[in-house]
C-alpha positions in Angstrom: -60.7 39.3 8.0 -59.7 37.2 5.0 -56.3 39.0 4.7 -55.5 37.8 8.4 -55.9 34.2 7.4 -53.4 34.4 4.5 -49.8 33.6 5.0 -48.0 36.8 4.8 -44.4 38.3 4.4 -43.1 41.4 6.3 -40.1 41.9 4.1 -37.8 40.5 1.6 -34.1 41.6 1.7 -31.3 40.9 -0.7 -28.0 42.3 0.8 -24.5 42.1 -0.2 -21.7 40.5 1.7 -21.1 43.7 3.8 -24.9 44.0 4.7 -25.6 46.8 2.3 -28.9 46.9 0.4 -28.9 45.3 -3.2 -32.9 45.1 -3.4 -35.2 45.1 -0.5 -39.2 45.4 -0.3 -41.0 46.0 3.0 -44.7 45.0 3.2 -45.2 45.8 6.9 -45.4 49.0 9.1 -43.1 47.4 11.8 -40.3 49.7 10.4 -41.9 52.8 9.6 -38.7 55.1 8.8 -35.9 54.4 6.5 -33.5 54.6 9.5 -35.4 51.8 11.4 -35.2 49.5 8.1 -31.6 50.1 7.9 -31.1 49.3 11.5 -33.1 46.2 11.1 -31.1 45.1 8.0 -27.9 45.7 9.8 -28.8 43.7 12.9 -30.2 40.9 11.0 -27.1 40.7 8.9 -25.0 40.8 11.8 -26.8 38.1 13.7 -26.8 35.7 10.7 -23.2 36.4 9.4 -21.5 33.6 11.0 -24.1 31.0 10.1 -23.5 28.5 7.3 -26.7 29.1 5.2 -24.9 28.4 1.9 -26.0 24.9 1.3 -29.7 25.4 2.5 -31.8 28.0 4.2 -31.4 28.6 7.9 -34.2 29.8 10.2 -34.0 32.2 13.0 -36.3 34.3 15.4 -35.2 37.9 15.5 -37.1 40.7 17.2 -40.4 38.6 17.4 -40.1 37.8 13.7 -39.3 34.6 11.8 -36.2 35.2 9.6 -35.5 32.6 6.8 -32.2 33.2 5.1 -29.8 31.9 2.6 -26.3 33.1 1.4 -24.9 32.5 -2.1 -21.6 34.0 -3.2 -21.7 37.6 -2.1 -25.4 37.8 -1.8 -27.7 37.3 1.3 -31.3 36.5 0.7 -33.7 37.0 3.7 -37.6 36.7 4.1 -39.1 37.8 7.3 -42.6 37.0 8.5 -44.4 37.3 11.8 -43.7 34.9 14.7 -47.0 33.2 14.0 -46.3 32.5 10.3 -45.5 28.9 9.1 -41.9 28.5 8.6 -42.2 26.2 5.6 -44.3 28.7 3.7 -41.7 31.4 4.3 -38.8 29.0 3.2 -40.8 28.2 0.1 -41.0 32.1 -0.6 -37.1 32.4 -0.1 -36.4 29.3 -2.4 -38.8 30.6 -5.0 -37.1 34.2 -5.0 -33.6 32.7 -5.1 -34.3 30.2 -8.0 -36.2 32.8 -10.1 -33.1 35.2 -9.5 -31.0 32.2 -10.4 -32.9 31.5 -13.7 -32.9 35.1 -14.5 -29.2 35.7 -13.9 -28.6 32.4 -15.9 -27.0 30.7 -12.6 -24.5 33.5 -12.3 -25.8 34.8 -8.9 -23.4 37.4 -7.6 -23.6 41.0 -6.5 -22.3 42.5 -9.9 -24.7 40.5 -12.0 -27.7 41.3 -9.4 -26.9 45.1 -9.7 -26.7 44.9 -13.6 -30.1 43.2 -13.5 -31.7 45.0 -10.7 -34.9 45.7 -12.8 -35.5 41.9 -13.2 -35.0 41.3 -9.5 -37.2 44.1 -8.5 -39.8 42.6 -10.8 -39.4 39.2 -9.3 -40.1 40.7 -5.7 -43.3 42.2 -7.2 -44.4 38.9 -8.8 -43.9 36.9 -5.7 -45.6 39.1 -2.9 -48.0 41.9 -3.2 -48.7 44.0 -0.2 -47.3 41.3 1.9 -49.7 38.7 0.6 -47.8 35.8 -1.2 -48.8 35.4 -5.0 -46.5 32.9 -6.5 -43.5 30.7 -5.3 -42.8 28.5 -8.3 -39.4 30.0 -9.8 -40.1 29.1 -13.3 -43.6 30.9 -13.3 -41.9 34.0 -11.7 -39.1 34.0 -14.0 -41.4 33.7 -17.0 -43.5 36.6 -16.0 -40.5 38.7 -15.3 -39.1 37.7 -18.8 -42.4 38.7 -20.6 -42.4 42.0 -18.7 -38.8 42.8 -19.8 -39.2 41.9 -23.4 -39.1 44.6 -26.0 -43.1 44.8 -26.7 -42.3 46.2 -30.3 -40.2 43.4 -31.4 -41.9 40.3 -32.9 -41.7 37.0 -30.9 -39.4 35.2 -33.5 -37.0 38.4 -33.2 -36.8 38.4 -29.3 -35.4 34.8 -29.1 -32.8 35.8 -31.7 -32.0 39.0 -29.7 -31.8 37.0 -26.4 -29.6 34.4 -28.0 -27.3 37.2 -29.3 -27.2 38.6 -25.7 -26.2 35.3 -24.4 -23.5 34.8 -27.0 -22.3 38.5 -26.4 -22.0 37.7 -22.7 -20.1 34.7 -23.0 -17.7 36.1 -25.4 -17.1 39.0 -23.0 -16.6 36.6 -20.0 -14.0 34.6 -22.3 -12.0 37.8 -23.2 -12.0 39.1 -19.7 -10.9 35.8 -18.1 
């Protein structure tokens, strides 16, 4: 009974610019088979492709579902809820997911970076929604929880920050050399 009163999410999708999966999580039985999930992803991608959701999120009704979406570079972010869900809550989930991913990828939000850090993105999804119930929408809290999961548990806290600093410096040097 109480679960029916909570706002819920049916799925969160992260697709590339061709509509292929980068990271997806389904929390509803509306799409029981993998082929039905792929068909939904393809049709949602095709329907939203021509929209200009790069500046701010767009809202669309699709197959009796509310779909909130936003595009950044070559990534397409989607959050789907039932037709009775509050669009503002779904938009907050989408923005929290997008902002957490941007924080974790150091504002370099593109497909290559997302695939290299897929573990962090999947942890993000787990921190935001559990079983369809929204747990957290604050990007800094989500990114903080994901970062603590991904740290080396054996390394002392002072060494972790140095290790992270070296990783960032190495990343910048690599980008400079490849440019």
